[in-house]
TORSETI-116617 format. One line per 5 residues: number of its first residue (from 1); for each residue z, y, x of C-alpha. Coordinates in steps of 0.25 Angstrom, whole numbers, plus 2048, in hexadecimal, padded with zeros to 3 digits. Each point is the difference from the previous one (the first is absolute). Layout:
NUM	Z/Y/X | ...
//
This chain:
1	C9A/145/C2F | 7F7/802/80C | 7F4/7F7/7FF | 7FD/7F9/80D | 7F1/802/801
6	800/80F/7FC | 80B/803/80A | 7F9/7F8/80B | 7F3/808/7FE | 807/80D/7FF
11	808/7FE/80D | 7F5/7F8/808 | 7F4/806/7FA | 7FA/7F2/7FD | 803/7F7/7F4
16	807/7F3/805 | 7FA/7F3/803 | 806/7F5/7F7 | 808/7FA/80C | 805/80E/803
21	805/802/7F1 | 806/7F2/801 | 808/804/80D | 805/80D/7FA | 805/7F8/7F4
26	807/7F5/808 | 805/808/80C | 7FE/7FE/80E | 800/7F2/805 | 805/7F9/80D
31	7F2/7FD/804 | 7F3/807/7FC | 7F2/7FA/804 | 7F4/809/7FB | 7F3/801/807
36	7FD/80C/808 | 7FA/80C/7F9 | 807/7FD/7F2 | 80A/80B/800 | 80D/7FA/805
41	806/80D/804 | 7FE/807/7F3 | 806/7F3/7F9 | 80C/7FF/808 | 803/80F/7FF
46	7FE/800/7F1 | 808/7F3/7FE | 80C/807/807 | 7FE/80E/7FA | 7FE/7FB/7F2
51	80C/7F7/800 | 809/80A/807 | 7FB/80D/7F8 | 7F8/7FD/7F4 | 805/7F3/7FA
56	805/801/7F2 | 80C/7F7/803 | 80A/808/808 | 806/7F3/805 | 7F3/7FC/807
61	800/80E/806 | 80E/7FF/805 | 7FD/7F2/806 | 7F4/805/808 | 804/805/80E
66	7FF/80F/802 | 7F9/7FF/80D | 7F2/7FA/802 | 7FE/7FD/80F | 7F1/7FD/803
71	7FF/7FA/80E | 7F3/800/807 | 7FB/7F9/80D | 7F9/80C/806 | 803/80F/802
76	7F2/804/7FC | 803/7FC/7F2 | 80D/808/7FD | 7FA/80E/7FE | 7F5/7FA/7F7
81	80A/7F8/7F8 | 809/80C/7FF | 7F5/809/7FB | 7FC/7F7/7F5 | 80E/7FE/7FC
86	802/80F/800 | 7F4/802/7F7 | 805/7F5/7F6 | 80E/807/7FF | 7F9/80D/7FD
91	7F8/7FA/7F5 | 80C/7FA/7FA | 807/80E/800 | 80A/7FC/80B | 7FC/809/80B
96	809/80C/7FD | 80C/800/809 | 808/809/7F7 | 7FF/7F6/7F4 | 809/7F4/7FD
101	7F4/7F7/800 | 7FC/803/80E | 7FB/7F4/808 | 7FF/803/80F | 7F7/7F8/809
106	806/7FF/80D | 7FA/7FB/80D | 807/7F9/80B | 7F9/803/80E | 804/803/80E
111	809/80C/802 | 809/808/7F7 | 7FA/806/7F3 | 805/80B/7F7 | 7FE/7F7/7F5
116	80E/7F9/7FF | 7FF/7F5/7F5 | 80E/7FC/804 | 806/80C/7FA | 7FE/7FB/7F2
121	803/7F1/7FF | 803/802/7F1 | 7F2/804/7FD | 7F3/7F9/7FF | 7F7/800/80C
126	7F4/7F9/806 | 800/7FE/80F | 7F4/7FC/808 | 800/7FB/80E | 7FB/7F6/80B
131	808/7F3/802 | 805/806/80D | 806/80C/7F9 | 806/7F9/7F4 | 805/7F3/805
136	806/806/80C | 808/809/7F7 | 804/7F4/7F7 | 805/7F9/80D | 809/80C/804
141	7F7/803/80C | 7F7/80B/7FB | 7F4/803/809 | 7FD/80E/804 | 80C/806/7F9
146	80E/805/803 | 808/7F4/804 | 80D/805/7F9 | 7F8/800/7F2 | 7FC/7F2/801
151	80C/7FB/7F7 | 7FC/80A/7F5 | 7F2/7FA/7FF | 806/7F2/802 | 809/802/7F4
156	7F5/806/7F7 | 7F4/7F8/803 | 808/7F3/7FD | 805/804/7F3 | 7F9/805/7F3
161	7F2/7FE/806 | 7F3/7F8/7FC | 7F8/7FD/80C | 7F1/7FD/7FF | 7FB/7FB/80D
166	7F1/802/7FF | 7F6/7F7/808 | 80A/7F7/806 | 7F5/7F8/807 | 800/80C/80A
171	810/800/802 | 803/7F4/809 | 80E/7FF/803 | 804/80B/7F6 | 7FD/7F7/7F5
176	80A/7F6/805 | 80A/80B/802 | 7FE/805/7F2 | 802/7F3/7FA | 80D/7FE/807
181	805/80D/7FD | 7FD/7FD/7F1 | 808/7F4/801 | 80C/807/807 | 801/80B/7F6
186	801/7F5/7F5 | 80A/7F7/808 | 809/80B/806 | 7FF/809/7F4 | 7FC/80F/7FD
191	806/80C/7F9 | 7F3/801/7F7 | 7F5/7F5/800 | 7F5/800/809 | 7F3/7F9/7FE
196	7F2/7FD/807 | 7F2/7FD/7FD | 7F7/7FA/80B | 7F1/804/7FD | 7F3/7FC/805
201	7F2/7FC/7FC | 802/7F4/809 | 80E/7FB/7FE | 805/7F4/808 | 80D/7FB/7FA
206	803/7F8/80C | 802/80D/808 | 80A/805/7F6 | 809/7F3/800 | 80B/803/80A
211	80D/7F9/804 | 809/808/7F7 | 7F5/803/7F5 | 7F8/7F3/7FF | 7FC/800/7F2
216	7F4/809/7FD | 7FD/804/7F1 | 7F2/7FD/7FB | 7F7/80C/802 | 7FC/809/7F5
221	7F1/7FF/800 | 7F3/803/7F8 | 7FE/7F7/7F4 | 7F2/7FB/7FC | 7FF/809/7F4
226	804/80D/808 | 7F3/7FF/809 | 7F8/809/7F7 | 7F9/80D/7FF | 802/809/80C
231	809/7F6/807 | 7F5/7F6/7FF | 7F6/80A/806 | 809/801/80C | 803/7F2/802
236	7F1/7FD/7FF | 7FC/80A/80A | 7F7/7FA/80A | 7FD/801/80F | 7F7/7F8/809
241	806/7FA/80C | 7F9/801/80D | 802/7FF/80F | 802/80E/808 | 7F5/7FC/809
246	7F7/7F8/7F7 | 801/7F3/7F7 | 7FB/7F6/80A | 809/7F4/804 | 800/804/80E
251	80E/802/806 | 7FB/809/80B | 807/80E/801 | 7FE/80C/808 | 807/802/80D
256	80E/805/7FE | 7FD/80D/807 | 7F4/803/7F8 | 806/7FB/7F2 | 805/80E/7FC
261	7F3/807/802 | 7F8/7F5/7FA | 809/7FF/7F4 | 7FF/80F/7FE | 7F1/7FF/800
266	800/7F6/7F5 | 80A/808/7F8 | 7F7/80D/802 | 7F3/7F9/7FC | 806/7F9/7F3
271	807/80D/7FB | 7FA/805/7F4 | 800/810/7FE | 808/805/7F5 | 809/7F3/800
276	80D/7FC/806 | 7FF/7F6/80C | 80E/7F9/803 | 802/7FA/80E | 80D/7F8/801
281	805/7FA/80D | 80D/7F9/804 | 805/809/80B | 802/80F/802 | 7F9/800/80E
286	7F4/7F9/7FB | 7FF/80A/7F4 | 801/80C/80A | 7F5/7FA/809 | 7F7/7FD/7F4
291	802/80E/7FB | 7FD/806/80E | 7F3/7F8/800 | 7FC/804/7F2 | 802/80F/804
296	7F4/7FE/809 | 7F7/7FA/7F5 | 803/806/7F2 | 7F6/80B/7FB | 805/80E/7FE
301	806/802/7F2 | 806/7F2/800 | 810/801/7FE | 805/7F6/80B | 80F/7FD/7FE
306	80A/7F8/808 | 80C/7FC/7F9 | 80C/7F7/805 | 80F/800/800 | 803/808/80C
311	7FF/80E/7FC | 809/80C/7FD | 802/802/7F1 | 7F8/80C/7FE | 7F4/7FB/809
316	801/7F3/7F8 | 7FF/807/7F3 | 7F4/808/805 | 7F9/7F3/804 | 803/7FA/7F3
321	7FB/80C/7F9 | 7F3/7FE/806 | 800/7F1/7FD | 802/802/7F1 | 7F7/80C/7FF
326	7F2/7FE/7F8 | 7F6/7FD/80B | 7F7/80B/805 | 7F1/7FF/7FF | 7FF/7F8/80D
331	80C/7F7/7FC | 80D/7FC/806 | 804/7F6/80B | 80E/7FC/801 | 805/7F8/80C
336	80E/7FA/7FD | 80A/7F5/801 | 809/7F8/7F6 | 805/80D/7FA | 7F5/800/7F6
341	804/7F2/7FB | 80B/805/7F7 | 800/80B/7F5 | 7F4/808/806 | 7F6/801/7F4
346	7F2/800/807 | 7F3/7FC/7FB | 7F7/7FD/80B | 7F1/7FC/7FF | 801/7FA/80E
351	80B/7F9/806 | 801/7FB/80F | 80C/7F7/803 | 806/7F8/80B | 805/7F2/7FB
356	80E/800/7FD | 80A/7F7/7F8 | 7F9/7FD/7F2 | 80A/809/7F9 | 7FC/80C/808
361	7F1/7FC/7FE | 802/800/7F1 | 807/80E/801 | 7F5/806/808 | 7F5/7FB/7F7
366	807/806/7F5 | 7FC/80E/806 | 7F2/7FC/7FF | 7F9/803/7F3 | 80E/801/7FA
371	7FC/805/7F2 | 7F4/7F6/7FF | 7F6/80B/7FF | 7FA/800/80E | 7F2/7FB/801
376	7FD/7F6/80C | 80E/801/806 | 802/7F8/80D | 80C/7FB/808 | 7FC/7FD/80F
381	80A/7F8/808 | 802/7FD/80F | 80A/7F8/808 | 80B/809/805 | 801/806/80E
386	80E/7F9/800 | 807/7F8/7F5 | 80C/809/803 | 808/805/7F8 | 7FD/7F3/7F8
391	802/7F1/802 | 7F3/7FB/807 | 800/7F4/7F6 | 800/809/7F4 | 7F5/808/805
396	7F8/7F4/803 | 802/7FA/7F2 | 7FB/80D/7FA | 7F4/800/809 | 7FC/7F2/7FC
401	801/805/7F1 | 7F8/80C/803 | 7F5/7F7/807 | 7FF/7F8/7F4 | 7FE/80C/7F7
406	7F6/807/809 | 7F3/803/7F9 | 807/7FF/7F2 | 804/80B/7F6 | 80E/7FE/7FC
411	809/807/7F6 | 80E/805/802 | 806/7F6/7F6 | 7F8/7F5/808 | 806/804/80E
416	80E/801/7FA | 7FF/7F2/7FA | 7FD/7FA/80E | 80B/7F9/806 | 800/801/810
421	80C/7FB/807 | 809/80B/807 | 80C/7FD/809 | 806/80D/7FF | 801/802/80F
426	80C/7FE/808 | 80D/7FC/7FA | 808/80D/7FD | 80E/802/804 | 809/7FD/7F4
431	80B/80A/7FC | 80C/7F8/7FD | 80D/804/7F9 | 807/802/80E | 7F5/809/804
436	801/809/7F4 | 810/801/801 | 7FE/804/80F | 7F6/80B/7FC | 80B/806/7F7
441	807/805/80D | 7F8/80C/805 | 809/802/80C | 7F6/802/80C | 804/7F9/80D
446	804/809/80C | 7F2/802/804 | 7FC/805/7F2 | 7F8/7F3/7FD | 800/7F8/7F3
451	7FC/7F2/7FB | 7F1/7FF/800 | 7FB/7FE/7F2 | 7F1/801/804 | 7FE/7F1/800
456	805/800/7F1 | 7F5/80A/7FD | 7F3/7FD/808 | 7FB/7F6/80A | 801/803/80F
461	7F2/806/801 | 803/80A/7F5 | 80C/807/804 | 800/80F/801 | 807/80C/804
466	7FF/80F/7FB | 7FA/80A/809 | 7FE/80F/800 | 7F9/808/80B | 806/80C/805
471	801/80A/80C | 80D/7FA/805 | 804/80B/808 | 800/80A/7F5 | 802/7F8/7F4
476	807/7F4/804 | 80C/802/7F7 | 7FB/804/7F3 | 801/7F5/7F5 | 7F3/7F9/7FD
481	7FB/801/7F2 | 7F8/7F6/7F8 | 7F3/807/803 | 801/7FE/80E | 803/7F1/801
486	7F6/7F5/802 | 803/7F1/801 | 7FC/7FA/80D | 800/7F1/804 | 80C/7FD/809
491	7F8/7F8/80A | 7F4/80A/801 | 80A/80C/802 | 808/7F9/80A | 7F3/7FE/808
496	7FB/80E/7FE | 80D/806/805 | 801/7F8/80C | 7F2/804/804 | 804/80F/7FD
501	80E/800/806 | 803/80B/80A | 80C/802/809 | 7FF/80F/7FF | 802/802/7F1
506	803/7F8/7F4 | 7F5/7F8/7F9 | 808/7FE/7F3 | 80D/803/7FA | 808/7F7/7F7
511	80B/803/7F6 | 80E/7FF/805 | 80C/7FF/7F6 | 80B/7FA/809 | 806/807/80C
516	805/80E/804 | 7F3/807/802 | 7FB/80E/7FF | 7F2/7FB/7FB | 7FD/7F7/7F5
521	7F3/7FC/806 | 800/7FA/80D | 7F6/7FA/80A | 7FC/7F2/7FC | 7FD/7FD/80F
526	7FF/7F1/802 | 808/7FC/7F4 | 7F9/7F6/7F7 | 7F8/805/7F4 | 807/7F9/7F4
531	7FA/7FF/7F2 | 804/80B/7F6 | 803/80A/80C | 7FC/80F/7FE | 7FA/805/80D
536	7FA/80E/804 | 7F5/7FF/80A | 7FA/80A/809 | 7F4/806/7F8 | 7F8/803/80D
541	7FE/7F1/803 | 7F8/7FE/7F4 | 800/7F3/7F8 | 7FD/805/7F2 | 7F5/808/7F9
546	800/805/7F1 | 7F3/7F9/7FE | 802/7F3/806 | 80F/7FE/800 | 808/7F9/80B
551	7F6/7FE/80B | 806/7FB/80E | 7F3/804/806 | 801/80E/7FC | 802/80B/80A
556	7FF/80D/7F9 | 80D/807/7FD | 806/7FD/7F2 | 7FF/80C/7F6 | 80C/803/7F7
561	7FE/7F9/7F2 | 7F8/806/7F5 | 80C/804/7F8 | 80D/7FF/808 | 80B/803/7F6
566	80B/808/806 | 80E/7FA/802 | 80A/807/7F8 | 808/80A/808 | 80E/7FD/803
571	80A/804/7F5 | 7F5/802/7F6 | 806/7F7/7F6 | 7F3/7F9/7FE | 802/7F2/7FC
576	7FA/7F8/80C | 80A/808/809 | 80B/7F7/7FB | 7FA/7F4/807 | 7F7/805/80B
581	7F8/7F5/808 | 807/804/80D | 80E/802/7FB | 80A/7FB/80B | 80E/7FA/7FF
586	808/80D/800 | 7F7/808/7F8 | 803/805/7F2 | 7F3/806/7FB | 804/801/7F1
591	80C/808/803 | 7F7/80C/802 | 7FD/801/7F1 | 7FC/80F/7FF | 80D/804/7F9
596	80F/7FF/803 | 808/7F6/7F8 | 80E/7FC/800 | 804/7F2/803 | 807/7FF/7F3
601	7F4/804/7F8 | 7F6/7F7/807 | 809/7F4/7FE | 800/803/7F1 | 7F1/802/7FF
606	7FD/7F3/808 | 80A/7F8/7F7 | 7F9/806/7F4 | 7F2/7FD/805 | 804/7F2/803
611	806/7FF/7F2 | 7F4/805/7F9 | 7F6/7F7/808 | 808/7F4/7FC | 801/804/7F2
616	7F1/802/7FF | 7FE/7F1/805 | 803/7F3/7FA | 805/7F8/80B | 803/7F1/7FB
621	803/7FB/80D | 80C/809/802 | 80D/801/7F9 | 808/80C/7FD | 809/7FF/80C
626	7F3/801/809 | 7FB/80C/7F9 | 80E/807/801 | 800/7FD/80F | 7F3/807/802
631	804/80C/7F8 | 80E/801/807 | 7F9/7FE/80E | 7F7/80C/7FD | 80C/808/7FC
636	807/7FD/80D | 7F4/7FE/80A | 802/80D/807 | 80F/801/802 | 7FE/7FF/80F
641	7F9/80E/800 | 80E/806/800 | 801/7FB/80E | 802/80C/80A | 7F4/7FC/808
646	7F7/801/7F4 | 805/80D/7FB | 7FF/806/80E | 7F2/7FC/800 | 7FD/807/7F3
651	807/80D/805 | 7F8/7FF/80D | 7F3/7FF/7F8 | 804/80D/7F8 | 803/808/80D
656	803/80E/7FC | 7FB/7FF/7F2 | 80A/800/7F5 | 803/7F4/7F9 | 800/803/7F1
661	80A/7F6/7FB | 80D/7FA/806 | 800/7F2/806 | 801/7F5/802 | 7F1/7FF/7FF
666	7F6/7F5/7FD | 7F3/808/802 | 7FB/80B/808 | 7F8/80C/7FB | 7FD/804/80F
671	7F1/800/804 | 805/7FB/80E | 806/7F2/804 | 80A/7FD/80A | 804/7F3/807
676	80D/7F9/7FE | 80A/802/80C | 801/7F1/800 | 7F1/7FB/801 | 801/7F4/7F7
681	80A/805/7F6 | 7FE/7F9/7F2 | 808/806/7F5 | 7FE/7F4/7F7 | 808/7F7/80A
686	80B/80A/7FE | 7FE/7FF/7F1 | 802/7F1/801 | 80B/800/809 | 808/80A/7F7
691	7FE/7F7/7F4 | 805/7F4/808 | 80C/808/804 | 806/80D/7FB | 7F7/803/7F5
696	801/7F2/7FA | 806/805/7F4 | 7F3/806/7FB | 7FC/7F1/7FE | 80B/7FD/7F7
701	7FC/7FA/7F3 | 7F3/7FB/805 | 7FE/7F1/802 | 7F4/801/80B | 808/807/80B
706	7F8/7FA/80B | 7F3/802/7F9 | 804/80F/7FF | 803/801/80E | 7F3/7FA/804
711	7F7/808/7F8 | 808/80D/804 | 7FD/7FC/80F | 7F2/7FC/7FE | 7FB/80C/7F9
716	7F8/805/80C | 7FB/7F2/805 | 808/801/80D | 80D/7FA/7FD | 7FD/7F3/7F8
721	804/7F2/805 | 805/804/80E | 808/80B/807 | 7FE/802/80E | 800/80A/80B
726	7F3/805/805 | 7FA/7FF/80E | 806/80A/809 | 80A/804/7F6 | 80C/806/807
731	80D/808/7FC | 7FD/80F/800 | 804/807/80C | 80A/809/7F8 | 807/7F4/7F9
736	80F/801/802 | 804/7F3/7FA | 804/7F3/807 | 7F7/7FC/80B | 7F7/7F4/7FD
741	800/803/7F1 | 7F5/7F8/7F8 | 7F4/809/7FB | 7F5/7FB/7F7 | 7F5/809/7FA
746	807/80C/804 | 80E/7FC/7F9 | 80C/7FF/809 | 80B/7F6/7FD | 80B/809/7FB
751	7F8/80C/7FC | 806/808/7F5 | 7F9/803/7F3 | 805/80C/7F8 | 804/7FF/7F1
756	7F4/7FF/7F7 | 7FF/802/7F1 | 7F9/7F7/7F7 | 800/801/7F1 | 80C/809/801
761	807/7F6/808 | 805/804/80E | 801/7F5/80B | 804/801/80E | 801/805/80B
766	7FE/7F2/806 | 7FE/7F9/80D | 7F3/7F8/802 | 801/7F2/806 | 7F5/7F9/806
771	806/7F2/801 | 7F7/7FC/7F5 | 7F4/7FF/809 | 807/7F5/808 | 7FC/7F1/7FE
776	80F/7FD/7FC | 800/80B/7F5 | 80D/807/7FC | 80E/7FA/7FC | 7FD/804/7F2
781	7F1/7FC/7FF | 7F4/7FA/807 | 7F7/806/80A | 7F5/80A/7FB | 7F5/7F5/803
786	807/7F5/7F9 | 802/809/7F4 | 7F1/804/7FF | 7FC/7F2/802 | 809/7FB/7F5
791	7F9/809/7F7 | 7F2/7FB/804 | 805/7F2/7FE | 805/802/7F2 | 7F9/7F9/7F5
796	802/80C/7F6 | 7FA/80A/80B | 7F8/7FA/80B | 7F6/808/808 | 7F7/805/7F5
801	80B/805/7F6 | 808/806/80C | 7F3/807/805 | 7FD/806/7F2 | 80E/806/7FF
806	7FF/805/80E | 7F3/807/7FC | 806/806/7F4 | 80B/807/808 | 7F6/805/80A
811	7F7/805/7F6 | 80B/807/7F8 | 804/807/80D | 7F2/804/803 | 7FE/805/7F1
816	80D/808/801 | 7FC/806/80E | 7F2/805/7FD | 7FD/800/7F1 | 803/80A/7F5
821	803/7FB/7F2 | 7F1/804/7FC | 7FA/7F6/80A | 809/7F4/7FB
//
């Protein structure tokens, strides 16, 4: 039997507080309200890890979701949290990737990563990401990722996960959305249960009550007899409350133009050598200006750091390293924003803060004398330059409370116990069931636009796009990697681009998925900047510095990131190449897997992988027919690659090089790529049409024929709930069939598919019929859209189960394409 206390100390390096041990014993609750600085992150990780991996009762392990998903409000917290989790996994002996006990720690951030957690949905994993990255994926609109991979993340992140939303007081609309999603997963059903914990030091149950999830469980909280020993010292940590400009009762403030320099002077005068001084303001531009003024005042040897949410990952990591380092002889001064309110373990001697909602004040105060050992700690406060991004009444209520406390010494526990009213800001847009069902359809409109999910995630003032800076003339078509991307507010970037726009050359490029274009990245021009976009901006125009992050006033050319990871070369077989960020409608990147493979062999491998994945998972929400359908779909998914267009493309890529095996082929070993003669050709549409027609005998004996057809078509995320012709799609010049024939996704009504062998059974040749794409369907069945919608509407399937099965087929294809047996 594994003792909880000894395992906790072995893994985290600290013995558990009593409340932490109680949490590990009882399991993760729906709501958790524990004061700041009391070890919530360690506790939730150990509560999950112990019950999933160490508990003596195997039934408890099996009932614990295999993925722990930690959702954070700020980007600056992600890497720090990942590093802590990685250390704990190493202490537990779970760091070796070559062992069955391996516990990978994955990060969801902008851009593609070589770390593809989706390839092993049957194994334990911890996933860390911001609310934008995680919740956008759970809504089937993943930000800064390949749009055609959205359904994979949708299927996996809504099944077999336990979510922990940390510091929910900073999450705004995302809290409401997460509550609604939790309700929908229960009412619509999942393949594997998915649960959630909402966690904060200042939890407001009213904010958690939503129209479809109104009942909020009583929060797991500290018991009186648990506030002892080390925890009592933390909760008893004191700091004296004072005004930034003095403790008199005068409301006079410096002129707004002079305020940054006068604030900076007070900070410099109050800073104590050898200690950490933390300055927290509410807006990034206020922090930048204060940092600029402090640069003129701090003495040599003092580490002056600016930290906010608008950095590229490597630059943000460097700023965070400075923040967390032991202060030098002259000390460290950190100017920052709300990013320190959640999960950043700082122990400042002196804190300066603008007033903000009381929950934020409590969080910020917890970074001052955090361990209770600082002598004469002070928290200085000042009204904000502007109440934004907070509600003005919330900031005023906190200011009134701070005024009452001014001149007094207060403990962490006393601050936490005070009740100060908060409105929670503007009413968020509530995700309803019809919205979720609409999001299941990922078909873009003819301009490439999608339903905007931004209001479900953040307020209008906090919406962002991802930006990288490039020499657009020389490097404007290479796929951005995550090290290059910085999140920038939509409104600020729009204004900046307007000021920098030029008629002579592009200021910014945007990603283009739809349309017959030779370039994937096209001029943004006057198009509206929309939340979630990925943009390339002319580096010569400035707007960013590694030390200060996004800065619209900056004019110096933007240098490359500190550690730009190279995009894997075409045909390398590296896993991200299976779903690159800038994949277009007619692309088939995973086809160039680095080795030639017959169609028959690939179908067999994919079917085997789907079988093995499902065999490794208990799926109580699925019956045997659902599982059989997914395995059969994996076995049949690439039938359409036998089409002459696809086979001709592989031959063209090989050029004069000999092909070592006889066709038809599924995968190319060529180092070169070729484009289909029909620009939008989709082999998976051919597969589905074949199963609906001349190859229907391959479905004999299976009850879920429609489900198999859907999963077969959907395995690239491009043919899902609708089949339609692409913009400007025309019959090829060399076409000799009836004039005016229908064409959709490169498939022409009446195309001939040669005979195909599956499991020793030969089917075909056959003629393909596009009648299914019409609203009226066919004489023998409904239209494709009606068939797909019926699957979504079924009570035994629904969006989450269907999404899970779709993900399994897609992952099985990926694994069969790019992984050796040793890597499985």
